[in-house]
C-alpha positions as CSV (number, residue, x, y, z in Angstrom):
1,M,72.3,89.0,109.1
2,S,69.1,86.9,108.7
3,A,67.1,86.6,105.6
4,D,64.4,88.8,107.2
5,D,66.9,91.5,108.4
6,L,68.2,91.6,104.8
7,A,64.7,91.9,103.4
8,K,64.0,94.9,105.8
9,I,66.9,96.8,104.0
10,V,65.1,96.7,100.7
11,D,62.8,99.8,100.2
12,R,59.7,98.9,98.4
13,E,59.3,102.1,96.6
14,H,63.0,102.2,95.2
15,L,62.3,98.5,94.1
16,Q,59.1,99.5,92.3
17,R,61.0,102.2,90.4
18,A,63.8,99.9,89.5
19,L,61.3,97.4,88.1
20,V,59.4,100.1,86.2
21,K,62.8,101.0,84.5
22,L,63.5,97.2,83.8
23,S,60.1,96.3,82.4
24,G,59.3,99.6,80.6
25,S,55.8,99.5,82.2
26,D,54.6,102.1,84.9
27,N,52.1,99.6,86.3
28,V,54.4,96.7,87.9
29,Q,52.8,94.5,90.5
30,L,54.7,92.1,92.6
31,T,53.2,88.6,92.8
32,R,55.0,87.3,95.9
33,D,57.3,88.3,98.7
34,I,60.7,89.0,97.5
35,Q,63.8,86.8,98.2
36,V,66.7,88.6,99.6
37,E,70.2,87.1,100.2
38,S,73.7,88.6,100.7
39,G,75.2,89.5,97.3
40,T,78.8,88.4,98.6
41,T,80.0,85.7,100.9
42,S,83.0,87.7,102.0
43,F,83.7,91.3,103.4
44,A,85.2,92.4,99.9
45,G,82.6,95.0,99.6
46,F,83.3,96.6,103.0
47,L,82.1,99.9,101.8
48,S,78.6,98.9,101.1
49,V,75.8,96.3,101.7
50,V,75.5,94.0,98.6
51,L,72.2,92.1,98.2
52,R,70.7,89.9,95.5
53,V,67.1,90.6,95.5
54,K,64.9,88.0,93.5
55,V,61.4,89.2,92.5
56,S,58.3,87.9,90.7
57,F,56.1,90.5,88.9
58,I,53.6,90.9,86.3
59,I,52.5,93.8,84.0
60,P,49.2,94.6,82.6
61,D,50.0,93.8,79.0
62,D,51.4,90.5,80.0
63,P,49.8,88.8,82.9
64,K,52.2,85.7,83.0
65,P,54.6,86.2,85.9
66,R,58.3,87.3,85.2
67,E,61.1,86.3,87.5
68,K,64.2,88.6,87.8
69,S,67.2,89.0,90.2
70,L,68.5,92.4,90.9
71,F,71.8,93.4,92.4
72,V,71.3,96.0,95.1
73,K,74.1,98.0,96.8
74,C,73.2,100.4,99.7
75,L,75.2,102.0,102.7
76,P,76.7,99.9,105.1
77,R,74.8,99.4,108.3
78,E,77.5,100.2,110.9
79,K,78.4,103.8,111.8
80,F,82.1,103.2,111.7
81,Q,81.7,102.1,108.0
82,Q,79.2,104.9,107.1
83,D,81.6,107.5,108.4
84,L,84.4,106.4,106.0
85,V,82.0,106.0,103.1
86,K,80.8,109.6,103.7
87,E,84.3,110.9,104.1
88,L,85.4,109.2,100.8
89,N,82.3,110.2,99.1
90,V,82.4,107.0,97.3
91,F,78.9,106.0,97.1
92,H,78.0,109.4,95.7
93,R,80.6,109.0,93.1
94,E,79.1,105.6,92.0
95,S,75.7,107.0,92.0
96,V,76.8,109.9,89.7
97,Y,78.5,107.4,87.4
98,Y,75.3,105.3,87.1
99,G,72.9,107.9,87.0
100,S,74.7,110.5,85.0
101,V,77.4,108.9,83.2
102,L,76.0,105.5,82.0
103,P,73.1,107.0,80.1
104,L,75.6,109.0,78.0
105,L,77.6,106.0,77.4
106,E,74.8,103.9,76.2
107,R,73.6,106.9,74.0
108,A,77.3,107.2,72.5
109,A,77.3,103.4,72.1
110,G,74.0,103.4,70.2
111,G,73.8,99.5,70.0
112,R,77.1,99.6,68.1
113,L,79.1,98.5,71.0
114,D,78.4,96.6,74.3
115,V,78.8,98.9,77.4
116,P,81.0,96.7,79.6
117,I,79.3,97.6,83.0
118,P,76.2,96.4,84.6
119,K,72.8,98.0,83.4
120,C,71.5,100.4,86.0
121,Y,67.7,100.5,86.8
122,H,67.5,102.9,89.6
123,T,69.8,105.2,91.7
124,Y,69.0,107.3,94.8
125,S,71.3,109.3,96.9
126,D,70.7,111.6,99.9
127,G,73.6,110.9,101.9
128,S,71.7,108.6,104.4
129,N,69.7,106.2,102.3
130,D,71.8,105.7,99.1
131,V,71.0,102.7,97.0
132,L,71.7,101.4,93.5
133,Y,69.5,98.7,91.7
134,L,71.7,97.1,89.2
135,E,71.7,94.2,86.6
136,D,72.7,90.8,88.4
137,L,75.4,89.7,86.1
138,V,75.3,86.2,87.7
139,E,71.9,85.8,86.2
140,S,73.5,86.3,82.7
141,G,76.4,83.8,83.2
142,F,79.1,86.2,84.7
143,G,81.2,85.1,87.6
144,M,84.5,86.1,89.4
145,A,87.6,84.6,88.1
146,G,88.9,81.5,89.9
147,D,90.4,81.8,93.4
148,N,94.0,81.3,91.8
149,C,93.5,84.2,89.2
150,R,92.3,86.5,92.0
151,N,94.9,85.4,94.6
152,D,97.9,85.1,92.2
153,G,96.7,87.3,89.5
154,L,95.2,87.0,86.2
155,D,96.7,84.8,83.4
156,G,97.3,86.0,79.7
157,E,93.9,85.1,78.3
158,H,92.1,87.0,81.1
159,S,94.5,89.8,80.9
160,L,94.2,90.5,77.2
161,L,90.4,90.4,77.5
162,V,90.4,92.9,80.2
163,A,92.6,95.2,78.0
164,R,90.2,95.0,75.2
165,K,87.2,95.6,77.3
166,L,89.1,98.5,79.0
167,G,89.8,100.0,75.5
168,V,86.0,99.8,74.8
169,L,85.1,101.4,78.1
170,H,87.5,104.2,77.7
171,A,86.4,104.9,74.1
172,L,82.9,105.2,75.2
173,T,83.8,107.8,77.9
174,M,85.6,109.8,75.1
175,A,82.7,109.6,72.7
176,A,80.1,110.6,75.4
177,E,82.3,113.5,76.4
178,R,81.3,114.9,73.1
179,I,77.6,114.8,74.0
180,L,77.8,116.4,77.5
181,P,75.2,118.8,78.7
182,S,75.3,122.2,77.0
183,G,78.3,124.3,78.3
184,K,80.3,121.2,79.8
185,R,83.6,120.6,77.9
186,T,84.8,117.8,79.9
187,W,83.8,115.0,82.4
188,A,85.5,116.9,85.1
189,E,83.2,119.9,84.5
190,A,80.1,117.8,84.0
191,T,80.7,115.5,87.0
192,P,83.0,117.4,89.5
193,S,83.1,114.7,92.1
194,L,84.9,112.5,89.5
195,G,87.4,115.0,88.8
196,R,89.3,114.4,92.0
197,D,90.7,111.2,93.3
198,A,89.0,109.8,96.4
199,L,92.0,108.3,97.9
200,Y,95.3,109.9,96.8
201,Y,95.5,113.6,97.6
202,D,97.6,116.0,99.6
203,V,96.4,118.3,102.5
204,P,97.9,121.3,104.0
205,P,100.0,120.6,107.3
206,G,97.8,120.3,110.2
207,E,94.6,119.1,108.3
208,K,93.3,115.6,108.6
209,P,95.1,113.3,106.1
210,A,93.6,111.3,103.3
211,P,91.8,108.3,104.9
212,F,94.2,105.7,103.7
213,K,97.4,107.6,104.0
214,G,98.2,105.4,107.1
215,V,98.1,102.3,105.0
216,A,100.5,103.6,102.6
217,D,102.7,104.8,105.4
218,T,102.8,101.3,106.7
219,G,103.6,100.1,103.3
220,N,106.5,102.6,103.1
221,E,108.0,101.4,106.2
222,I,107.7,97.7,105.1
223,V,109.1,98.3,101.8
224,V,112.3,99.8,103.5
225,E,112.4,97.1,106.1
226,V,112.4,94.3,103.6
227,A,114.7,96.0,101.3
228,A,117.3,96.2,104.1
229,K,117.4,92.4,104.4
230,L,117.7,91.8,100.7
231,P,121.3,91.8,99.1
232,G,122.7,94.0,96.5
233,L,120.9,97.2,95.3
234,P,117.8,96.9,97.7
235,K,120.1,96.8,100.9
236,L,122.3,99.6,99.7
237,A,119.3,101.9,98.9
238,A,117.8,101.2,102.5
239,D,120.9,101.5,104.3
240,S,121.7,104.8,102.6
241,G,118.6,106.4,103.5
242,R,117.7,107.2,99.9
243,L,115.0,104.5,99.3
244,R,113.2,106.0,102.5
245,K,113.7,109.6,100.9
246,I,112.4,108.5,97.5
247,I,109.4,106.5,98.7
248,L,108.1,109.2,101.1
249,R,107.7,111.3,98.0
250,F,105.5,108.9,96.2
251,W,102.3,109.7,97.8
252,S,102.5,113.3,96.3
253,I,103.7,111.9,93.1
254,T,100.8,109.6,92.8
255,A,98.3,112.3,94.0
256,E,99.6,114.3,91.0
257,L,99.6,111.6,88.4
258,L,95.8,110.9,89.3
259,K,94.8,114.5,88.4
260,P,93.5,115.1,85.1
261,N,96.3,115.0,82.6
262,A,97.6,118.4,81.6
263,K,97.9,117.4,77.9
264,G,94.1,116.5,77.7
265,R,94.9,112.6,77.4
266,N,92.1,111.9,79.8
267,V,89.1,109.3,79.9
268,L,86.9,108.5,82.7
269,C,88.8,105.7,84.5
270,H,87.2,102.9,86.5
271,G,89.6,103.7,89.3
272,D,89.9,100.5,91.0
273,A,90.6,98.0,88.1
274,W,91.7,94.8,89.9
275,A,90.5,91.2,89.7
276,N,87.9,91.4,92.3
277,N,86.1,94.0,90.2
278,F,86.0,91.9,87.1
279,M,83.3,89.5,86.1
280,F,83.8,86.9,83.2
281,T,81.8,84.5,81.1
282,Y,83.6,81.3,79.7
283,K,83.1,79.2,76.7
284,P,84.9,75.8,75.9
285,D,87.5,76.1,73.3
286,G,88.2,73.3,70.6
287,A,89.9,71.2,73.2
288,G,87.0,71.5,75.8
289,R,89.0,74.0,78.0
290,M,87.0,76.6,79.4
291,K,88.4,80.1,78.1
292,P,87.4,83.5,79.1
293,H,84.8,84.9,76.6
294,D,83.3,88.1,77.8
295,M,83.6,90.5,80.9
296,K,82.4,93.3,82.6
297,F,83.7,95.9,85.1
298,V,81.9,96.2,88.6
299,D,82.3,98.5,91.5
300,L,82.7,102.0,90.3
301,Q,83.0,103.8,93.6
302,L,86.6,105.1,92.7
303,A,85.8,106.2,89.1
304,K,87.9,109.2,88.1
305,Y,88.9,111.6,85.2
306,C,92.4,111.1,84.4
307,H,95.0,109.5,82.0
308,P,93.9,106.1,80.6
309,A,97.3,104.7,81.6
310,V,96.3,104.8,85.3
311,D,93.5,102.3,84.6
312,L,95.8,99.9,82.5
313,L,98.8,99.9,84.9
314,F,96.6,99.7,88.0
315,Y,95.3,96.2,86.8
316,M,98.5,95.1,85.3
317,Y,100.2,95.6,88.7
318,L,97.6,94.7,91.0
319,G,95.6,92.2,88.9
320,V,97.9,90.4,86.7
321,G,100.2,87.5,87.9
322,D,103.9,88.5,87.7
323,A,105.0,86.0,85.2
324,Y,102.2,86.9,82.9
325,R,102.8,90.5,83.3
326,R,106.5,90.2,82.2
327,K,105.5,88.0,79.5
328,F,102.5,89.9,78.1
329,Y,103.5,93.5,79.1
330,D,103.9,94.9,75.7
331,A,101.0,92.7,74.3
332,I,98.7,94.3,76.9
333,V,99.6,97.7,76.1
334,R,99.2,97.1,72.4
335,E,96.0,95.1,72.9
336,Y,94.4,98.1,74.8
337,Y,95.6,100.8,72.4
338,E,94.2,98.6,69.3
339,S,90.8,98.2,71.1
340,L,90.6,101.9,72.0
341,R,91.4,102.6,68.3
342,N,89.0,100.2,66.8
343,S,86.2,101.3,69.2
344,L,86.5,104.9,68.5
345,S,86.3,104.1,64.8
346,V,83.0,102.1,65.4
347,L,81.8,105.1,67.3
348,E,82.7,107.3,64.3
349,Y,84.8,109.4,66.7
350,G,88.0,109.3,64.6
351,S,91.6,108.5,65.8
352,P,92.6,108.5,69.4
353,P,94.0,112.0,70.5
354,F,97.3,110.5,71.0
355,S,99.4,108.0,68.9
356,F,100.5,104.7,70.1
357,E,104.0,105.7,70.5
358,E,102.9,108.6,72.6
359,F,100.8,106.4,74.8
360,R,103.4,103.7,75.3
361,S,105.8,106.5,76.3
362,D,103.4,107.9,78.8
363,V,102.7,104.5,80.2
364,N,106.3,103.4,80.5
365,E,108.2,106.8,81.3
366,I,105.5,108.8,83.3
367,Y,102.8,106.3,84.8
368,R,104.6,102.9,85.4
369,P,106.5,104.1,88.6
370,F,103.2,105.0,90.3
371,A,101.9,101.3,89.7
372,V,105.0,99.8,90.7
373,Y,104.9,101.9,94.0
374,L,101.2,100.9,94.7
375,R,102.2,97.2,94.0
376,A,105.0,97.5,96.5
377,V,103.1,99.2,99.4
378,F,99.8,97.5,99.1
379,T,101.0,93.9,98.4
380,P,101.9,93.5,102.2
381,C,98.3,94.0,103.2
382,M,96.5,92.6,100.2
383,Q,98.4,89.4,100.4
384,L,97.3,89.0,104.2
385,G,93.9,87.2,103.2
386,E,91.6,87.1,106.1
387,D,94.1,88.6,108.3
388,F,93.6,91.8,106.2
389,M,89.9,91.5,105.6
390,P,87.7,88.8,107.4
391,K,85.8,86.4,105.2
392,N,82.6,86.7,107.4
393,V,81.1,90.3,107.4
394,E,79.9,89.8,110.9
395,D,83.4,89.4,112.2
396,M,84.2,93.1,111.4
397,T,84.7,95.1,114.6
398,P,84.9,98.9,114.9
399,E,88.5,98.2,116.5
400,L,89.6,95.9,113.6
401,F,88.1,98.2,110.8
402,Q,90.2,101.3,112.3
403,E,93.5,99.1,112.4
404,I,92.8,98.2,108.8
405,V,92.1,101.7,107.7
406,K,95.0,103.2,109.7
407,T,97.8,100.6,109.1
408,G,96.7,97.9,107.0
409,N,97.0,95.7,110.0
410,V,100.9,96.2,110.3
411,A,101.1,93.5,113.1
412,A,99.8,90.8,110.8
413,I,102.2,91.8,108.0
414,R,105.4,91.5,110.2
415,R,104.1,88.2,111.6
416,H,103.7,86.9,107.9
417,L,106.9,88.2,106.8
418,E,108.6,86.2,109.6
419,S,106.6,83.0,109.3
420,D,105.2,82.7,105.9
421,P,107.8,82.1,103.1
422,P,105.5,82.2,100.2
423,Y,104.1,85.5,101.5
424,R,107.4,87.0,102.1
425,C,108.7,86.1,98.7
426,K,105.6,88.0,96.9
427,V,106.4,91.0,99.0
428,E,110.2,90.8,98.3
429,A,109.4,90.6,94.6
430,A,107.4,93.8,94.8
431,V,110.1,95.6,96.7
432,K,112.8,94.6,94.4
433,E,111.0,95.7,91.3
434,F,110.3,99.2,93.1
435,V,114.0,99.5,93.8
436,E,114.9,98.7,90.2
437,V,112.5,101.4,88.9
438,V,113.5,104.2,91.2
439,F,117.1,103.3,90.6
440,P,117.1,102.2,86.9
441,D,120.9,102.7,86.5
442,G,121.6,100.2,89.2
443,S,123.4,102.7,91.4
444,I,122.0,104.4,94.5
445,D,123.8,107.5,93.4
446,S,121.5,108.2,90.5
447,S,117.7,108.2,90.5
448,P,115.3,110.6,88.7
449,F,113.2,110.7,92.0
450,L,116.0,112.0,94.1
451,I,115.8,115.8,94.8
């Protein structure tokens, strides 16, 4: 889209309201035409249009022009994308988070902790013209991790920083839950749209399945096919039919685990905590090497109320490099819990409602299998690069979009498995770990997931 076309998307009334909130003045005057550019160079934000809007404005008490850049998210322009966004209800969910949740997080923080998500200046949601005006983190020095981190997973330093910030975010949601509007005891009651997962849920027979169920079904088939070509336990599990029987149960298992925890061990989770949704600042260490210093979470379209292990394990298995996850697994779990505990202390909340031992047990014994499953079934499509999601937004067609949503582009997956050894190696590693988790005794005759 041209700059003029992008500028037409920006509604001046909504922009004015955002500037009023940002400046604290009811009388804001733009001093020149706005500058609008795409906020992403890729199709990563395929459920929204992302813009960077640069403005110059004045307020009566200070006639000196002020320059500001805003990050603007609005509904996608194409109908085939709009239909999916409405079915998932993701834009509404994010509007609820920024409009209803964030103010309470900021109130609970009270200046004692930094809320690790962008500031919000304006939200509007009517189902047709939804828009968010957010802080432009790039203006404050934040940026995505390098391509190596995003493609191959975060290293240890990035991973531990994310764990700390996740502990802060979750602690703030726990503290803010105590100041919900009268009569509301939990976030699920106060924000019902965040009480149900947007992607993983079961439906009665004959009803339309969840939108991305087809991608998971493709992943299930790929896992079994790849396992059948691996020696030892994976091949035995695939040939016996037991691997297929188990993996077909995991959609429902995942759907149950993503519901609010029955023991009340719940927070408002980010819901999509992987490397593309993290932004970092960097500072040189004593040797002049740039190290991650601060980070914030972006893209809250899949936020949900559930056990905190969901966020922690999702990012560990879909965002951390394999070698670093193996090396730092226990340290990441401990770092998260200590951050949660320390943040709750700062917020005068008291101790976490579960001990470290209880949390670690939940992570390892209950929730880890779901994360290993997601890694196994989604690695094949996520590692496709541009064969899964075109780099240029303009290259997306309705036909390709439907293929991605329904199958994850299964033809490209099988082609890469045959011709791309590094790709195949990553998929095989994910499949092996899933087999090891569901057959923990090393025998196909014993599995806690066999009925």
